C-alpha positions, 0 to 999 in steps of 0.5 A, spaced: 146 129 749 151 123 749 153 126 742 154 133 744 158 131 750 163 127 746 164 132 741 166 138 746 170 132 750 174 133 743 174 140 742 177 141 749 183 137 747 185 142 741 187 148 744 193 151 740 199 152 745 199 160 744 193 161 747 197 159 754 203 163 751 199 170 751 196 167 759 203 166 761 205 173 759 201 176 764 204 177 771 201 171 775 199 176 780 194 179 774 186 178 776 184 171 774 178 174 770 184 179 766 187 172 764 181 169 762 179 174 757 186 174 755 186 167 753 179 168 750 181 173 745 187 169 743 182 163 741 179 168 737 184 167 731 181 161 730 173 164 728 170 161 723 164 167 723 170 172 722 173 168 717 166 167 713 163 174 714 171 176 711 169 172 705 162 175 704 158 169 706 150 172 707 148 174 714 143 169 714 147 163 713 152 166 719 148 162 724 152 156 722 158 159 723 157 163 730 154 155 732 161 153 731 165 158 734 160 157 740 161 150 741 169 151 741 168 156 746 163 152 751 169 147 750 175 150 751 174 155 756 173 151 762 181 148 760 183 155 760 180 157 766 183 150 770 190 153 766 189 159 770 187 156 776 193 151 776 198 157 774 196 162 780 194 157 785 198 151 784 205 153 782 203 152 774 202 144 776 197 143 770 192 137 769 190 136 762 183 133 760 180 127 761 176 124 755 172 120 759 169 125 763 163 130 762 164 137 761 162 139 768 166 133 771 172 135 766 173 142 769 173 139 776 178 134 774 183 140 770 182 144 777 184 139 781 179 136 784 176 129 782 171 128 788 164 125 784 160 129 789 163 136 786 162 133 780 155 133 781 155 140 784 159 143 778 152 140 773 148 144 778 152 150 778 153 151 770 146 149 768 144 153 774 148 159 772 148 158 765 143 163 762 140 169 765 135 171 761 139 176 757 138 181 763 144 180 766 151 184 764 155 178 762 149 176 758 146 182 755 154 184 753 154 178 749 148 180 746 149 187 745 157 186 742 154 180 738 148 184 735 154 188 731 156 181 727 162 182 732 164 174 732 163 169 739 170 170 741 169 177 742 162 177 744 164 172 749 171 177 751 166 183 753 161 180 756 167 176 761 169 184 762 162 185 765 162 179 769 169 182 772 165 188 775 164 189 782 156 189 782 156 183 778 161 176 777 165 179 783 159 180 788 160 172 789 167 172 792 165 179 796 159 175 799 163 169 802 168 174 804 162 177 809 160 170 811 167 169 813 168 176 816 161 174 820 164 168 823 170 171 825 167 177 828 161 172 832 165 166 834 163 162 828 157 158 826 154 157 834 152 164 834 145 166 838 140 168 833 139 174 837 146 176 837 146 175 829 139 180 829 144 185 833 150 185 828 146 185 822 141 190 825 148 194 827 151 194 819 145 196 816 144 202 820 151 204 819 150 204 812 153 197 809 150 192 804 149 186 806 152 182 800 148 176 798 140 179 800 136 183 794 136 182 787 134 187 781 129 182 778 126 177 783 122 178 788 122 172 792 128 168 794 132 166 788 131 159 786 139 158 784 140 159 791 134 154 793 138 149 788 144 150 792 141 150 799 137 144 798 144 141 795 147 142 801 142 140 806 143 134 803 151 133 802 153 137 808 149 139 812 154 141 818 159 144 815 159 151 819 159 155 813 153 152 811 150 153 818 151 160 818 148 161 812 142 157 814 141 162 820 142 168 816 137 166 812 132 166 817 135 173 820 137 178 815 130 178 811 127 179 817 131 185 819 131 188 813 124 188 812 123 191 819 128 197 816 122 198 812 127 201 806 128 194 802 122 191 797 126 184 796 130 182 802 131 175 799 137 171 799 140 170 792 145 165 789 151 170 791 149 168 799 150 161 798 156 159 792 162 161 796 160 156 802 159 151 796 165 152 793 169 152 799 166 146 802 170 142 796 176 145 797 175 152 792 178 157 796 180 162 792 174 167 792 178 171 787 177 165 781 169 165 783 167 170 777 172 165 772 167 160 774 161 163 773 164 165 767 164 158 765 157 157 766 155 163 763 158 161 756 153 155 755 147 160 755 149 167 753 152 164 747 146 159 745 142 166 745 148 169 740 146 163 736 139 164 735 140 171 735 144 171 728 139 165 726 134 170 726 138 175 723 136 180 729 138 188 728 144 191 732 142 194 738 142 201 739 140 206 746 134 210 746 136 217 746 135 223 751 135 231 750 137 236 756 130 236 758 129 229 760 135 229 764 133 235 767 127 232 769 130 225 771 135 228 776 130 233 779 125 227 780 131 223 784 132 229 788 125 229 790 125 221 792 131 222 796 128 228 800 121 224 801 125 218 803 129 222 808 
């Protein structure tokens, strides 16, 4: 692991200047995810996988170039992310990488944070968000595009475009915005449990979604949430937003279960990660999906290397006919009528 850390630290220093020039050609107001994808696509010009395929390297050998490209992306994306953060939020006062820091600590350093506790938090964050068993939009998009033998840069850029969707990476920023709004509406974290219950109930009855609660795959409290919750308890238990998160953890599932329409009312990781970032000074919600993208590079690209090593075939969706579509639409209509 030490050799890998040293190797990644060396690679992070080798981001070509034209990559930063490409990002600088965009308006500063462009969403951070737009700037991130632009930087990844600029890096693609160095793809060893693309060159190997163009030179007729046998398909069963392309995993070696996929690995090399993937290591370069994993190492260089944190630097691109740091560049984007300083460009948008700190008037272009850029901070270069340090050769003596590991990947997570170096990422924090390039953002402008040198708190050892934040280093520790970022290590946890990158690990627990690195993979999603291929089930998340970003992870699956990387695998899908890579299955066409697109190089890892193209595949990862596709995954990051998926990560920019409101139902995926942007859900992190929406969840923290909601927590802040609750704090404003109810006068802070000292709110009584009964008042918070009434507030949550009124939002649900009005048809609003409570961000950060429920998950399409998990049927219990998200273990990533638990990991960060315990980190908060240990390191900053008195943080006002964390105090509010603790009360929401108690209130929201109970209210949602009482409503009777939610199978999984438990908190997921989106319900807490914004609080963690905010505590360490990373206040800018629009940048949160970029941090997720840095983490997701580790898991999704590791999977992509294995896909090429195993010579997995191109992914193709199942096909359906008009009879299936009509039956599906009818079943959805019938279900809605039964629920009503």
